[in-house]
N, C-alpha and C positions, 0 to 999 in steps of 0.2 A: 473232628478230622484231627491224626495228628500232625506235630511243627517237624515240615520237612528240614532233615539232617542238612541238608546243602542249604538251605535258606538260611537256617539258624549259622553255615558254618559265613554266610553274609554278610549275618548283621552282625556278626563279631567284627569281623574286618570295618564292617561300616561306623561299629564302637571306636574302634581304635584309631580309622582316620578320623574321628570327632573329639577324639579325649586330643590327637596332634592339634588340631584347628583351632580348639579352645582359643578363646584373646587372652593375651597377655599384658600388662600393663603397661600404659602409652607414657604415663610420666615421667617414670624410671624405673630402673631395670631391679630387677627382683632377687639379686642372686645372695641374696640375703635381707636379712630383718634388722633392717638400716634404723629401725625406731630404738634398738637391744644397747642397754651400756657397755656390750661387748663390741657392737659393729666394729669392722676395722674404715676409719672412715678417714683416710688417706684424701689430700688435696693439693693443688695448686693456689697456692694465696697469694693476693693482688691489694696489696698497699692502694693503690690507685690506678684508677681507668680515666684517662680524658677522649672522649666523643668525639668526634670534631664538629658533627651537625645533630642535632636531636631536635628531631623536627614536629614536635608535639600534637599535629595535623595525620600524625601517620604510624605516632610511634605511643605507646600506650606505659612502655618497662625503662630502668634505666637502663637493662641491661640490652638496649637493643641500637641498631647499629646498622649502616647504608654498608654493605660488603663491595668487592671493590667491582661488582659486575652492578652495582645501585638499586639491588634490591634489600629491603628493610629484611635483618639477619637477626634471631638471636641469639645472644651466648650462650652455652651449654653453662650455666653458671647461678647463682644466687647469691645474697647481698648479708655481708657479714651482719646477724640481729643483736648484736653487742653494739654497734655502734649508732648511735641514733639520729644521727645527720648525716646521712650517705651523700647526698647531691650537691656539689659545688658549685654555685652561678654566678658569672659577673657581669652587672647588670650593662653596662657598656656592650657586651656581647651577646645579646638579646634582637635577632632579626625580626622586625615586626613595624611593615610600615605603620601600621596605627599610631605607633610609638612619636610618629610625629606628623600625624596629618592633622590638622588643628588651622582653623577652623575648617567644617565641612561645608560647604554651602551648594546646600541641598537647590538653591535653586537654578543655580548653572550647571546644564547640563552634562557630565565626563567632564566634569571640572572638580579639581578638591586643590586644596592649598595646603601648602606642607613648610612644618617650620624648619626639617631638616633641608630644605631645599635652598640653596644658597643666592640662588638667584631671584628668591622675596626678599634678600635682606641688602640693606642701604649702610652707610654709614655717616656718622657725625661726632659730634665733638669739637672744641677748641682748638683739636689737633688729630684731624678726619684722616689726615694720609698716611698716616700713623698707624691704622689698624686696617683690617681685611676681613670678608668674609670668604671663604673659598670651600669647595667641597671637597670632602673626606671620607666619602665612601671607601669601605672595607679599611681603614685603617686601626680597625679596632678590633674587627674580625669579618673576615669574607660575605659577603651579603648584606651587610649592616650598614643601613643610610646615614652619614653625619653629615655635619658641620665644621667646622675649624674657624673660630673668632681671637683672631690674634693680630698684637702688634709688631714693630716690624724692631725690636730691639733697641730703639733709643728714648724711649720717654721718660720724661726725669719730672722731678718735681713741682706740680705746677699744671704738667701735663693732661688732659684728657680726651679718650678718644673710646667710641661705641660702635658695637651694631645694631641695628635695628630691626625687629621686624614687626611689619605694619597692616599685614595686610590679612585684617579682622578685624573687627567692632563685636565689643560685652557692653552694653548698655543697662543689664538690669544684674540684677545679683551681684554686685560685682564682691563686696565683702565675704560672700558664700562662697567665692571660689578657691579652690582648692589646687592650684598648680602644682605640676610637677618639672624636674628637670634630673636626666640621666648625662652628666658631664664625664668627662677626662680633665684631669688639671693637669698639662703637658708644663708651665713656665707661670711661677708665681713668686716675683721680686719679692726681698722684704720690706719694703716701702709700699707696695703695691694693694692699692684700696678697691680692691673688684669687687664687680655686685651683678646682681642678675636682678632689673626693676623691673614692674610693673606700674604702667604709666594711662593714667588716663586724658583725658580730653583736655583740661587747662594745666595740667602739668606736676598733677597732686603723684604720687607713686607709695607703691610698696616695696621694700629692697630688701633682700638677702645678699649677703657677703661671701665672698671670696677673699681670703685673709688673713695670713698666715698671724695677727695678732688675735684673731677672734677665739671663742672655743667650741670646736667643732660640733659638740650636742647643742647648743643654742639652738631654739626656734631660727633663728633668722641668719644661721649661718649655712651654705652651701656645702663649705670647705675650709681647712685653714691649711691645707700642706698639699703638694703634688701629688698626684695619684691617681690611679683609675678604678671608674665603676661606682661612684658615689650618686645617689639618689637620693635629691632635696623634695618636700613636698609639704606646702603648710597652711593653714588656711588663713588668706589674706586679714579675715577677720580678727586674728590670732598675734599679727604683724603690726608695728606703730606705722601709721601718716606721713608721710615727709611731704608737708604743707608747704615749703619753702618757694615753692612755683608754682603754687596755684591756688584754688579760696581755702584749703585747709577741706577739703572734703571727697574724700574717694568714692566717685560713683560711676564706675567704668574702667574699664580696660581697651585701649587704645593703640596700645603698644607695649610690645618687649627690648627691655635693652641689656643688652650685655657690657660693663664699658669697664673701664681700666683708668684709674687716677691716680700719678704720680712715681709711676713704676709698670713692668710690664708683663703683662696677662695672655698666654696661649690655652685655650680651652676647647676640647671637642666634643660636640654635642651631636648623642643619638637620640636625645627625645626630650622631647617640649609639647607643655600644652597646660593652658590657661582656663579652659573651661568649665572643666571636669568641677564634681561638687563633693564627689567622692573619693577617698583614696585608691593609689593604684596601690597593688599588694605585689611584694615582687614573690612572697613565699610564706610556710611555717617554718619552724626551728623550734628544735625542743629545748629547754633549757631548766632549771631548777632557778628559781627566780625569786622563791620564799624562802630558802635554807633548808625546806622539810624531807629533802631529800628525795619527791616526787618530782617528775617532770612539768612541766607546763607547755603548753602550746602557745606558743608569742607565735605572733604576725608581723612580717616585715617589711614596712613602709616608707623605711628609710634606712640611707646609710650612710654613714657619715666617716666611719674607716673606712678608706682606699682598699679596694682586694676584691675576692670573694667573699660571698654570702657562704655559708652550712645551711643548708635545707633538710629536711625530712621529707624529701621525695618533693614531686611539682605536683601535687593534686593541688596543695595549697594555693597554687597561683591565679594572680586576676584572671579573671576573663576574657581581656582583653588580649591574654598570651594562649589566647586558646588552638592559634593557630601559627603558633611562636615556632622558630627554629633556635635554638640553643646551642651556638658555637662553644665550643672547647668547656662541654658541660662535663664537669670533675664526678665520678663516680667512685666511691669510699671502701673499701672493703669487700673486693669481689672474692667469690670461693667458687672454684671447680673441682666438684669432690666427684668422688669415684660414685657415689649417690646416683651423680646425675649423667654417669656415663650410659651411653647405649647398650645394650646387653652384649654385641661382640666385642665389645671392648673391657669385659669386666669375666674372669674365670673366678668363682669360688667352689671349693671343695671342701665340703665336711664328713667325714669317716674314720670309722676306728684305726687302732696301729697299735702297735705289739714294743715300742723298741724302747717308751719312758713309762714305767709302771704306773707312775704316783698318777698321769692321764692317759685316760684310755681311747681319749678323740685325738684330732686335731684338725686345723681350718687352714688349706692353704691357699690363697690369692694371689691373682695377676689382676692390675690397673693399669690400662692405657690412658694416660692423661694427657692433653695439651691445652693451652693457653689458642684459642685462634690470632691468627696475624690477619691485620688489614689496615691501607692506607687510611683508614677515618681513626684508628686505635694508635693509643700509644700509651704503653703500659710501663709501670713503679711498681719498684720492690714486689719483683715476681718469686715467690721461694715456692720447692717442694717440703711438704708439714703433714705432719699426722698428730694425732691426741695419742698419746699410748695408753692402749686397754687392759696390758696386761703385764705385769712384773716382767724384767727381763730373762728370768732363765727361763721362759715361756718361748723364746723367741727363738726355736732352731733356725729359718732363717730369713733373715731381712735383706734387701737387696734391692738395686734397680741397674738401669740401663738409659742411656739418653740415645734417640732415636729410635729403631726398629719400629718404624711406625705401621711399615706392611708384616712382620718377621710374627709369623706365629708366633706362642708363645711358648710350646714345646722346643721349635728351633734357635732361641735364645738360650746364647753359650758365653758371653763376657758381660758376669755382671762386677757392680760396685759395690762391695760390703758396707752394710750402713749398721752395723750393730753399735759401733762406737758410738751412734747417736742415739743410744737409748737412756731413758733416763728412771723418771718413776711414775709409775701409774698418773695419769691428770697431764702430763707432761704433756708441753706439744713442742714437739720434736723439730728443728729444723732438718731437712735430711739433705736439700741441696738450696742455696741461698741466691744461685747463679744460675739460675732460670730463664728461659727467653722463650717470646713467643714465638710460635710455626713449630716447634719442635717438642719430639716426643719422649716422654717421659713412663715407662715401664717400671711397675714396682711390685718385687714378688716378697711374698711373706707367706712362712709358717709356722703355728701358733699351736703348740699345745696348751689343748682345751680339758674339761671333766664333762661329763654327760649330760647337765643342766645346761653348761654354756651350750656347748654343743647342739641340745633343742631348743633354744632360747635362739641360737644367731637361725638358726632352720629354720623358726616360724615367720613363713612372710606370707602367711593369709591364705595359703593353698599352693604357692610355689612348690616345684621342688629341691629340695634343700641339697642332694649330691650334681657333681658334675659343671659341666659349662654353666654361667647365667645365660646364654645365648641358648641352651635347651631347657629352658625353667619356664613353665607354663604353670597358667592360674586353671584348674579347671574348673569349669561350670556345671554341676551336675542337673541343675534343674532344667538349664536347658538339653545338656543332650537327654535327659529321662522324656521331657517333653517331645525327643526327634524319634529317639523310639519307640516309645507307643501313638504318634503318628504315623510310621513307616509300619507297622503293628495294624495299624487300622484301617493301612491302604490294601496288605498284605489281604485281608481278613475280607474286604469291600470283593476280591476278585476271587476267595475262594483258594485261598496259596494256603490260607492254612484255619 
């Protein structure tokens, strides 16, 4: 049976429709071969992004945040791969109830004791009236539970006062315990002998110091200066036993004291536990620890220099932090590259030209770039930049405009020339160092290229090389062919062909 001409025409139309409907890449636009050495990677670069609240139970990426509607949102960005430790975390800004719940009273229904509950603390010492323990929730970061142990500013030589937590009893493996304390030192007089003490039933104790005359890195030193975000932990077997008030044998833990002698002390505690036998891991960082020019993974279990710790992501954090909220998370080196734009914000044209004899073709690009603004995001060091791919003589046009968020590329007529920013091939060009979040920046470039460069830039693995990126698709010939064969089969079954 001869194939009906009308049917053939219909099938041809169907084939055209299928080609238009062929899927496009979802992960990034396919406007050009972004992996090419000649690719034009214009980007908005951010030295540091601060995320108000990173909820590890809901977020898996450093570039996720809560938008102004309260939904988890991903920034259209990647991280600078040359920065080894992109995450900046301060220990006292970690919100996690487990940091203070100690001990867990399993035999008492719906009841857990917490070392960060001021009502569970008492005061003592010869000058107990000079010290207080108060609730300080939110003082280090919103949502973080904390207590403040502080003297009143009148402590003098010979004075002693302490806050005491004793709503627990550890009677086994006392020397094996590995307690931790997360603390901010707000006030530390030069004469003050501050201590965190772990005391057994008859007065024997293990002592860690908060003292300006001590060496910060020593095992028995919590801190030697004022500052925030200290994390101290040490196995008690590695600390000397002070048996001056007991029998000389440390065989349990019945009390924790935060003590001040001879001067004033003011500390804020966001985490405290004396039951653990394993280290609390804040995270991992990459460092060259042996001068071999290779980076080693270093596990962070103590912070004796106040402030943030730079981590190689958050995956190395202790299991205890799996549902923690990290407040004021710093993210370093955030890149909003043209490669990651939606297709409607990119237009690339590669075609022949005859105005310049040495270069038979040219590539013209339009990029619409913007750093999202949100209540939970604080941006620092924003810059419009680009790595120069060609010698400056080949840039027929390089210009940009601020704003124009809804204006079609072809309708923009007020451009700022950027040719003065050009340098040498491989240079990172600073095109605008006054970038602000929430503002759109449209970049337009027209560059002369040879045939090989044109072919390379157009090699997108199946994407069309000419016209706007939004019109570029990836044709799946096997799928289309299979559909065509299936349609023919149906037509044959009914005797149409």
